[in-house]
N, C-alpha and C positions, 0 to 999 in steps of 0.2 A: 503580451501576447493576447489573442481575440480570444473569448470566452470557450468552454468548452462544455459546448452547448451541441453540437451531433457525433453521432456515433466516429464517424471517419477518423472527428479530430483526436477523441477520446482514445482510441483505437493507436495511432500515432503518437500520441502523448507517455501512455502504456509503454512502449516498446523505447522513447525516449527517457524513460524512468529507470527502464530496466538497463540501459546501457549506462546509467549513470550510476548506478549502486552497483554492475558489477565491475565498472573499475574503480570504485570508490572500496569497494569491502571484497572482490575477488581479483583483484590485478587482472582484471577483463580479459579471464580464463573462462566463462561461461559463453560458448556459442549462444547464439540470442534462438530463442525458441521461437514456433507459434504462438502467438499473445493471442489468446480469443477474450471475446463479453457472453458469455454465456449462463443461463440460471443455473445455480448450483444448489439443491435443497440440500438445508443443512449444513451448508458450508459458505466462507468466502471466498475460497478459490481452492484449485487441485491443481496438482505439476502429475504429468503420464511420466510412468518407466517407461511405454513404447517409446521407443529412438526413433519411431515412421508412426508418430502419430497422422505427419500432415508430411503427402510425400509432393516433390513436382519435378520440372526437367530439370532441374538444376542439384538435386537431392531430399533428404527428409531431414525432420523436427522433431525434439521431443512438443510438446505440448503445456502450458502453463493459461489459466483460466483464471479470469478476475470476473466474482459472480453481479451478474446485470443488475441483481436488486438490490447491488452491496456499495453500488459508485458515489451516493450522495453521502457518505461519509465523509466527516474530513480529513483533509487530504494527506495527515502522516500517518491516519488509518489504513490506509488504503497503500500508501507505499511497507509501509508497514506488513499488510496481504501478501503484497508482490514481493518482500524480500524474504517469507516465510518462504514461501511454496520457491523460491532461490536457491533458499537451502535444501533444500529436499532435492532439487537438481544438482547441487553443488557436491551434495553427500553419494547422491547416484554415482556419478561421473566416477568418484575417490572410493566407491567401493565400500562406502561405508551406511552400515543398516539402521537408518534411524529409525524405523517403526516395525510393530510385529501386529499380530491379529488383524490379518487382512491388510497390513498397509495401514492400519489406523491410529495404535497405540504407537505414540512418539518417547521413544525412549532417550535412558540421558545422552546417548552418542548427539540428539538433535538439539538438548538443551547448551549442551560444553559451546556446540559452532554457532548458534544463533545467538547465544547469548556474547560472544566473540563477535561479532559483528550489528550493536545496535537494537539489537531485540530485547524486550524483560519477556521471561519464559513463566509462567506458573501451571501449577498441574491441576490437568481434572482428574476426578475419578474417574472417568469412564476411558478419556481416553490419549493419559498419561503427560508428558509436560508438551503440551499442546497450545494450548493459550498465550498467544506473542501480542505486545504490545510496543510501542515505541519507546525506545531509552532516551535518556537529554542528546547520547551522541547521534541518534537516525532523527532525533526534531534539528539539533543542528544543521545537519547533514539536507533538511528540507528547506531553512531557511536559507544556508548557502547558495542551494538552487532556485530560490525563488520561486517555489512550488505551490499553484494554486489548487483550487477546489476544483473538481469536476461535477459541472453543473445540467447534469444527464444522469438519468435510471430508469432500470424496466419498474414499473407499476408490478409488486408484487407484496400478497395481502399476509400469504403464512408466517404464524409464530413460531419460533423453536428454538434452543440453544443447541448451540453448535460447538464442532471443536476446530480452535487455531485462534482465533483474537477476540474470543469473549461469545458472547448473548448475540445474537441478530434477530432484530424483530420483525424483518421484511423489507419492502422498501420505505427508504423515507420518504416522504411527500416533502418536496422542494420549491412546492408554491408556500409554503407556508401554515398549510392547516394542519399540520404534524409538528410536532418540534424534531428540530435535528441536534444531535448530540453536537455539544459546544468544539471548536477549535484548540488545544491545545497551543496553538501558536493566534500570532495575533498581526494586521497590519496596520502600520500607521502613516497617516498622508500627511503633506506638506499642505495647507491649503491656500498657497500662494502658487506655489512652481510646480508643484503635482508629484516629490519626489518622494518616494514609498519605502520603508523599511518594516524588519518584520520581527517578531519578540516573541520567547516563550511566556513571558509574562508581565501582568500589564506595569506598564512604566510611564512616566513624566519624560518624553524627548525633547526635543525643539531640533528646528531645520537652522544650520548656521550658516548658508547662503541668506536667510529670507527673515531670519531672528524671530518666526513666529513657531508657538506649538505646535507639535504635528499631531492631527488628530486619528484618533482607530475608524480605521473604514467601516 
């Protein structure tokens, strides 16, 4: 696929990932919301409880937002953030109150549902069971669907501790002047035919068609 370096392409990609997650973890029961890419101070994303957050001539939708300054994280982290917000959406639709204290403190109902759908959930003193990261199940989902990193990021330079998926240090510099967190997945490519595979750890693997060892991309 083409590299994810334009806003429109990234927006479409996030919708694709939503559909894949919806099918895999929610039996496609969630109506697609409007997925936005906006700055979200102190958060990687959010879900709007408002059913008509966006309106058009054909109806209204909720909103899920992914922070514009957080897109350059490894793709499995982006997927985990989107799944986190989808959990809030799923719980809302099913009448499950998963947050209190102004909808910021994540309770054990959120933890239970999120852990059943590929997220590792850790507790924050201020925000409850809010810190989520991808489990092996979600990493396998990323590999199975050959999801790739987003190569676009809004420049944001503030630093803060957030609820959701951990510590966010503002926008990553994808030009290479600031270190980017290493992905949990690796891509290996055959130097002859270009066939590629992904793995969740360092491996020695060969292309059986060419008889060549595959190299980490």
